[in-house]
C-alpha positions in Angstrom: 99.9 48.9 160.7 99.1 52.5 159.9 96.0 53.6 161.8 93.6 56.4 160.4 90.8 58.2 162.1 88.0 58.4 159.4 84.3 58.3 158.8 82.3 55.2 158.5 78.8 55.6 156.8 75.7 54.2 158.3 72.1 55.3 157.9 69.6 55.0 155.2 69.7 56.0 151.6 69.8 60.0 151.2 70.0 60.1 155.1 73.6 59.6 156.0 75.0 59.3 159.5 78.7 58.7 160.1 80.6 57.1 162.9 84.0 58.5 163.5 86.2 55.4 163.7 89.7 54.3 164.3 90.7 51.9 161.6 93.6 50.3 159.8 94.4 52.3 156.8 94.2 49.3 154.5 90.6 48.4 155.6 87.6 49.4 153.3 85.4 52.3 154.4 82.7 50.5 156.0 84.9 47.4 156.9 86.6 46.5 160.1 87.5 49.1 162.6 89.4 49.3 166.0 87.1 51.7 167.9 84.2 54.1 167.5 85.1 57.6 169.0 82.3 59.6 167.8 79.2 60.2 165.7 78.4 62.8 162.9 75.0 63.7 161.6 75.4 66.2 158.8 71.6 66.7 158.2 70.8 67.7 161.8 71.2 71.5 162.6 72.0 71.2 166.2 74.1 68.5 168.2 75.2 67.0 164.9 78.7 66.3 166.1 79.6 64.1 169.2 83.2 63.1 169.8 84.9 61.5 172.9 87.7 63.9 173.3 89.7 61.6 175.6 89.9 58.8 173.2 90.5 61.0 170.2 93.5 62.5 172.0 94.7 59.0 173.0 94.7 57.9 169.3 96.1 61.1 168.1 99.0 60.8 170.8 99.4 57.2 169.6 100.2 58.3 166.1 96.8 57.8 164.2 96.3 60.2 161.3 92.9 61.8 160.8 91.4 62.1 157.4 90.8 65.6 155.9 87.1 65.6 156.8 87.7 64.3 160.2 90.5 66.8 160.9 87.9 69.5 160.2 85.5 67.8 162.5 88.0 67.7 165.2 88.8 71.3 164.7 85.1 72.2 164.9 84.8 70.2 168.2 87.9 72.2 169.6 90.2 69.1 170.1 92.9 70.2 167.9 93.0 73.7 169.5 93.2 72.3 173.1 95.9 70.0 171.9 97.8 73.0 170.3 97.3 75.2 173.4 98.6 72.3 175.7 101.6 71.8 173.4 102.3 75.5 173.4 102.1 75.8 177.1 104.2 72.9 177.7 106.8 74.5 175.3 106.7 77.8 177.1 107.0 76.1 180.5 110.1 74.4 179.5 111.8 77.3 178.1 110.8 79.7 181.0 113.6 80.9 183.2 112.8 81.2 186.8 113.6 84.5 188.4 115.9 84.9 191.2 114.4 85.9 194.6 115.5 89.3 195.6 117.4 89.4 198.9 116.5 92.3 201.1 
């Protein structure tokens, strides 16, 4: 079962609201999903994006692939930058060589 993070459309005609959901890749756009991890309201100017960052990181760690639009929304929310910085810090920490203490 390939898992995707994608948008699910809700709202009235000409007034879209989207839920950011984790769903099986074979299910339809507005079909079954596993979990709702956020909301996106494109017609609002402020606070149009709400993402539960801990759940998004959980699903990304589990191998879920975001759609192109969701990837840009995660980038806007700062989720992908935080993941990149944590991965880079972990890599630098593992490759760091400890300095020997000076004997005086």
